[in-house]
N, C-alpha and C positions, 0 to 999 in steps of 0.2 A: 473786264469790268461789266460789260453789257450782259455777259452770261451770268455773272454773279448777281446782278440786279434781277434778272429773269428767274434765277433759282430762288432768290429771296421772295420775289412776288408769289411764286408757286407755294413756297413753304408757309408764308404768313397768311395767305388767303385760305390755304388748306386748314389752318388752325381756326381762322375766323368763321369759316363756313359752319363749324359745329355749333357754336352758340346761336348763329343766325337761324339754323334749322330748328333748334329748340324754340326760339322766339317765334318762328313762323307758326309752330303748333300752338303756342300759348296765346298769340295775338290773332289767331285765324278768324275769329268771329267778325271783328271790325277792322283788322289790319292785314287781311290776307294779301291784298295787292302789294302793299308796301314791303312787307317782309319777304314775299315770294320774289319780288323784283330785286331786293337786296341779295337774296340767295343766288339769283341768276347773275347778278353783277360779280359776285365772288367766283362763280363757276367760270364766267368769261375771262376774268383776270387769271385764273389758273390755266385755262386753255391757252390764252394768249401768251403767258409766260412759257408754257411748254413748247409752243410753236416757235417762239423766239430762240429757245435753247436748241431746238432741232433745225434752226435756220430755214424754216418754211416761210420764205419772204412774203409772197402775195397774201397767203392766208393770215399770217401774223399781222401784216399791215392793215388788213380789213378789220380784224378783231380789235387792234389798237384804236382804230378810228371810231368804231361804233361802241366800244366798251363803256364809254361814259354815259350813254343814254339810259341803261338800266338804273344807274345811280340817281339820275335826275327823276326818273319815273318812280323809283323807290322813295325818294324824298317827297314826291307828290302824294304817294300812297300813305306814308307815315304822317304827313301834314293832314290828310283827310281823316285819318284815325284820330289825331289830336283834336281836330275840329268836332268830330263826333262826340268825344268825351266832354269837351269844353263849351261848345256853342249850341244854343237853342236852335233847333231846326226851323227854318223859315220857308221851306219848300224844296222840291227836288229839281226843278228846271235849271236854275242857275248852276248848281254843282255839276249836273250832267253836261251842260254846255261847256263849262270850264274844262271838264275831263276830256271832252272831244277836242277842244282847242289844244291842250297840252300834249295829248297823245298824237294828234295830227302833226303838230310842229316837230315833235321828237321823231316821228316816223319819217317825215320829209328830210330832216337833218341826217338821220341814219342812212337813208337811201343815197342821198347826195355824197356823203362822206365815204360810204362803202364803195360806190361806183368810181368816185374820184381816186380813192386809194388803190383800187384794182388797176385802173388805167395807169397810175404812176409807176406801177411795177413792170409795165410793158414798155419796151424800148421803141416800139413802132407807133405808140400813141402820142399825139400832140400834148406836150406837158402843160401848156398854158390853159387849155380847156379843163384838164384834170385838176390843176391847181384851183381854178375858179370853182369847180364843183365841191372840192373839199372845204374851201373857205366858206362857201355858201352853207354847207352842212353844219360846220362848226358855228357859224353866225346864228343859225336857227337854234342850235342847242344853247347858245349864249342868251338868246331871247327868252327861251324857256326858263333858264336860271333867273333872269330878271323878273319874269312873271311870278315865279315862286317866292322870290324875295318880297315882292309887293304883297302877295296874298298872305304870307306869313306875318308881315307887319300889320296888315289890316285885321288879322285874326285875333290879335290881342284886344282890339276895340269892339269886337262883335258881341252881341248879347249872349250872356252865359246861361247854361242850363241850370237847373235847380239842385242838381246832385253834387254836393260838396266834395265827396271823396273822388269822384271821377273828374271833377273840374281840376283838382290838383294834378291828377295823372295827365289830363289833357294839356295843362300848362307846362308840365315837365317835358312832354313830348314836343310841344310847340317850341319850347326853349331849345331843345336839342336840334330841331330842324333849323332854327335861326343860327345856331352855332355852327352846325355842319355846313350850312349854305355859305358861310365865310370861306371855309376850306375848299368847298366845291367851286366857289367863285374863283379862287386862286388857280385851281386846275383848269377851269374853262377859259378864263381870260389869258392865262399863260399860253395855252394852245392857240387861241385866236391871235394873240400878238405875234407868236412865232411864225404862224402861217402867213400873216399879213406883212411882216417886215423882212423875212428871209426867203426871198424867192429861190426856188430850187432846193429848199431844205426839207421838203416833204418826204422824209424817210420814215422808217419804222419808229424812231424815237424822237421826236421833235426837240432839237437842241442837244447840248452836251450832257454827259452822264450826270454831272453835278446838278445841273438845272433840272434834269428829269427826276432826280431823287428828291430835291427840295420842293419843286413846284408842281410835280406831277404825281410821283409815287406816294410821298408822305401825306399830302392833302387828302388823297383818296382813302388811305388807310385810317387816318385820323377821323374822317367823316364816318366811316363804317364803325369804328370803335365807339364814337359818340352815340350812334344809334343803338349799338349793342348795350351800352351802359344804361341808356334811357329805357330800352326795352325790358331789361331785367327789373328796373325800378317800377315799371308800370304793367307788369305781366298779369296782375290780377284785376286790372281796370275793367276788362270786358265782362268778367264775372260779376263785379260790383254793379256795373251799369245794368246788366240783365236782371239782377236781383232787385235793384231799385225800381226798374220799370215794371217788374212783376208785382212788387208791393203796391205801386201806384195803381196798377190795373185792378188789383184785389180791393183796394180802398174805394175806387170809383164804383165797382160793382156792389160793394157793401152799402155805399151811400144811395145808390139808385134803387135799392130795395125798399 
C-alpha cells in the first residue's frame, strides 16, 4: 500500500508539473518566485516518491521532512503576486522585512527537520534529541503557516490599486491562497500533532496509510490544484498591469508637456 501511494504521488505530480511549468512562464513577471517554488515542490514530491519506491530510507526521510517548505514559500510568492495586482504600493521596506522573516523561519525549520530526520535513520544516534529537532522544525513551519494566514486576511482590507481588471485578478489569487491555506493547514497541523503525540513514530510516513492519504497526500494535491486553477484564470493579469502602467506613464508625460 505504501508503494502504491508512492507510485500515485509520482504519477500525479508528474502530471501537475506540466501546467505549473506553463504558469511559471505566464506569471513570470510578477509571480516568478511563487510559481517557481510550486514547480520545485512538485519536483520534490516526485523525487521523494521515487526514493520511497526504491526504499532509500535516509534520503526519502529527509525529502519527506523538508518537502512541505517549498509549498509554504510558493504560497508566500503567490500571495505577493496577488498583493501586487490588488494593493496600492505603500513602500518597499515592509515587504522586504516580511520576506526575510518568512524565508528565515522556513530555512531554520527545514534545517532542523532535515538534520533530525537524518539522525532518526541512524541507530547509533540518541532518538530524543533527533525527535526534538524534527518537532522544532515542524513547529517553525507551522508558525510560517500562521503568519501567512494573518497576512492573507489583512490583504483583503489593504488599500486597493486603481486598475480594476488587475484588482479582480489579485482578488482571485488572494482567494485561492486563503482556500489553499486551509488544506495546507490540515497538512501542517496533522504532522505537528503526530510528532508531538506519538513518541517514537517519526518514520518516513507519519501515521497510518489512511491518515497519510486523507490528511497529508490529498491536502497537498488539492492545494496545488487550487493554485493551478487560479493561475490559469489570472494568466493575463501581468500583461494587463504592464499595459495599464504604460498608459498611466504616457498620460503623465502628455500632461507635463
